C-alpha positions as CSV (number, residue, x, y, z in Angstrom):
1,X,7.3,26.2,-31.4
2,X,3.9,26.3,-32.8
3,X,2.3,23.7,-34.9
4,X,-0.4,24.6,-37.5
5,X,-3.2,22.3,-38.2
6,X,-5.9,22.7,-40.9
7,X,-9.5,22.1,-39.6
8,X,-12.6,22.8,-41.7
9,X,-10.9,25.5,-43.7
10,X,-9.7,27.1,-40.4
11,X,-6.1,27.1,-39.3
12,X,-5.6,26.2,-35.6
13,X,-2.4,26.8,-33.8
14,X,-1.4,24.2,-31.2
15,X,1.1,25.0,-28.5
16,X,2.7,21.7,-27.8
17,X,5.8,22.8,-25.9
18,X,3.7,24.6,-23.2
19,X,1.6,21.4,-22.7
20,X,4.7,19.3,-22.6
21,X,6.4,21.7,-20.1
22,X,3.3,21.5,-17.9
23,X,3.3,17.7,-18.1
24,X,7.0,17.7,-17.3
25,X,6.5,20.0,-14.3
26,X,3.6,17.9,-13.0
27,X,5.7,14.7,-13.4
28,X,8.6,16.2,-11.5
29,X,6.2,17.3,-8.7
30,X,4.6,13.9,-8.5
31,X,8.0,12.2,-8.4
32,X,9.1,14.3,-5.5
33,X,5.8,14.4,-3.5
34,X,4.1,11.1,-4.2
35,X,5.5,9.2,-1.1
36,X,4.3,12.0,1.3
37,X,1.0,12.3,-0.5
38,X,0.4,8.5,-0.3
39,X,1.4,8.4,3.4
40,X,-1.2,11.0,4.1
41,X,-3.8,9.1,2.1
42,X,-2.9,5.9,4.0
43,X,-3.3,7.5,7.3
44,X,-6.6,9.1,6.3
45,X,-7.9,5.8,5.0
46,X,-7.3,4.1,8.4
47,X,-4.4,2.1,7.1
48,X,-6.2,0.5,4.1
49,X,-3.4,0.5,1.5
50,X,-5.8,-0.2,-1.5
51,X,-8.1,2.7,-0.5
52,X,-5.1,4.9,0.0
53,X,-3.9,4.0,-3.5
54,X,-7.3,5.0,-4.9
55,X,-7.4,8.2,-3.0
56,X,-3.9,9.2,-4.1
57,X,-4.8,8.5,-7.7
58,X,-8.0,10.5,-7.5
59,X,-6.1,13.4,-5.9
60,X,-3.4,13.3,-8.6
61,X,-6.1,13.2,-11.4
62,X,-7.9,16.2,-10.1
63,X,-4.6,18.0,-9.4
64,X,-3.5,17.4,-13.0
65,X,-6.7,18.8,-14.4
66,X,-6.1,22.0,-12.4
67,X,-2.3,22.1,-12.9
68,X,-2.4,24.9,-15.5
69,X,-4.6,27.1,-13.3
70,X,-2.5,27.0,-10.2
71,X,-0.8,30.3,-10.0
72,X,1.0,30.1,-6.7
73,X,3.4,27.2,-7.2
74,X,4.5,27.4,-3.5
75,X,1.1,26.2,-2.5
76,X,0.8,23.1,-4.6
77,X,1.2,20.8,-1.6
78,X,-1.5,22.5,0.3
79,X,-3.8,22.4,-2.8
80,X,-3.1,18.7,-3.2
81,X,-3.9,18.0,0.5
82,X,-7.1,20.0,0.1
83,X,-8.1,17.9,-2.8
84,X,-7.3,14.7,-0.9
85,X,-9.2,15.7,2.2
86,X,-12.2,16.7,0.1
87,X,-12.1,13.4,-1.9
88,X,-11.7,11.4,1.3
89,X,-14.6,13.3,2.9
90,X,-16.8,12.6,-0.1
91,X,-16.2,8.9,0.3
92,X,-17.6,9.0,3.9
93,X,-20.9,9.9,2.3
94,X,-21.0,7.3,-0.5
95,X,-23.3,4.3,0.2
96,X,-21.0,1.9,-1.6
97,X,-18.3,2.7,1.0
98,X,-20.3,0.7,3.6
99,X,-19.3,-2.7,2.3
100,X,-18.1,-5.8,3.9
101,X,-15.1,-7.7,2.7
102,X,-14.8,-11.3,3.6
103,X,-11.9,-13.6,3.3
104,X,-11.1,-17.1,4.4
105,X,-7.5,-16.2,5.3
106,X,-6.0,-13.1,6.6
107,X,-3.3,-11.5,4.4
108,X,0.2,-11.8,5.6
109,X,1.6,-8.7,7.2
110,X,5.0,-7.5,5.8
111,X,8.0,-8.1,8.1
112,X,9.1,-5.0,9.8
113,X,12.7,-4.0,9.1
114,X,13.6,-3.2,12.7
115,X,12.9,-4.3,16.2
116,X,9.4,-3.2,16.9
117,X,7.5,-3.2,20.2
118,X,4.0,-3.0,18.7
119,X,3.0,0.2,20.4
120,X,2.8,2.2,17.1
121,X,0.2,-0.2,15.7
122,X,-1.7,-0.1,19.0
123,X,-1.7,3.7,18.9
124,X,-2.8,3.8,15.3
125,X,-5.7,1.4,16.0
126,X,-6.8,3.9,18.7
127,X,-6.5,6.8,16.2
128,X,-8.7,4.9,13.8
129,X,-11.5,4.8,16.3
130,X,-11.8,8.6,16.2
131,X,-14.5,10.3,14.1
132,X,-13.4,11.1,10.6
133,X,-12.9,14.9,11.1
134,X,-10.9,14.4,14.3
135,X,-8.8,11.7,12.7
136,X,-8.1,14.0,9.7
137,X,-7.0,16.7,12.1
138,X,-4.7,14.3,14.0
139,X,-3.2,12.9,10.8
140,X,-2.5,16.3,9.3
141,X,-1.2,17.8,12.6
142,X,0.9,14.9,14.0
143,X,1.8,12.8,11.0
144,X,2.1,15.5,8.3
145,X,3.3,18.2,10.9
146,X,1.0,20.9,9.5
147,X,0.2,24.1,11.4
148,X,-3.3,24.9,12.5
149,X,-3.7,27.4,9.7
150,X,-2.6,24.9,7.1
151,X,-5.0,22.2,8.5
152,X,-7.8,24.8,8.6
153,X,-7.2,25.6,4.9
154,X,-6.9,21.9,3.9
155,X,-10.2,21.0,5.7
156,X,-12.1,24.2,4.9
157,X,-12.7,24.9,8.6
158,X,-11.6,27.6,11.0
159,X,-8.5,27.4,13.1
160,X,-10.6,27.4,16.2
161,X,-12.4,24.3,14.9
162,X,-9.0,22.7,14.2
163,X,-8.0,23.4,17.8
164,X,-11.3,22.0,19.3
165,X,-11.2,18.9,17.1
166,X,-7.5,18.2,18.1
167,X,-8.3,18.8,21.7
168,X,-11.3,16.4,21.7
169,X,-9.3,13.8,19.8
170,X,-6.3,14.0,22.2
171,X,-8.7,13.8,25.2
172,X,-10.4,10.7,23.8
173,X,-7.0,9.1,23.1
174,X,-5.7,9.9,26.5
175,X,-8.8,8.4,28.0
176,X,-8.5,5.2,26.1
177,X,-4.7,4.7,26.5
178,X,-4.8,3.4,30.1
179,X,-7.2,0.6,29.1
180,X,-5.1,-0.5,26.2
181,X,-2.9,-3.5,27.1
182,X,-0.3,-2.9,24.3
183,X,0.4,0.8,25.1
184,X,2.8,1.7,27.9
185,X,1.7,4.7,29.9
186,X,4.4,7.0,31.6
187,X,3.5,5.2,34.9
188,X,4.2,1.8,33.4
189,X,7.6,3.0,32.2
190,X,8.6,4.3,35.6
191,X,7.7,1.0,37.2
192,X,9.8,-0.9,34.7
193,X,12.9,1.0,35.8
């Protein structure tokens, strides 16, 4: 269905159904993939929910602008992750990112829905101490369960760099775990039996 519009004595044909179909496809994709995309943003942003919301919205805005140009629809998730990582990487360099937020009272933490031993938060605090590239590799590998090739594509680095960054990150985490009072090591678990 085409719609004809008269502009300056020229007739312009507008194709509304195609645009509506693209918007509908995008909406369907966002509905299905938003939780996973937001989780990745949350983990990349060191657990800052507000920054993760912003990063997710920036990613979706850029993805929407490119939606009509994406030819391989099986790679939309990878393309979105690539946008997200690039957007997150660009925030590392922004001067306004280095800001302090002060508050008289700490916000309340939401109640957890199940019995929780606190080790997950402790591990995540350790992951947050990693340099940004190593943290991105750990998040994409162990939280999003991506392959080395998918991580390399998302970060724009080689698979060898992914391996070395993951190796360094895990070595750093292993080194720091024994000193952390809230994380049980395998030796601690054996002693408890």
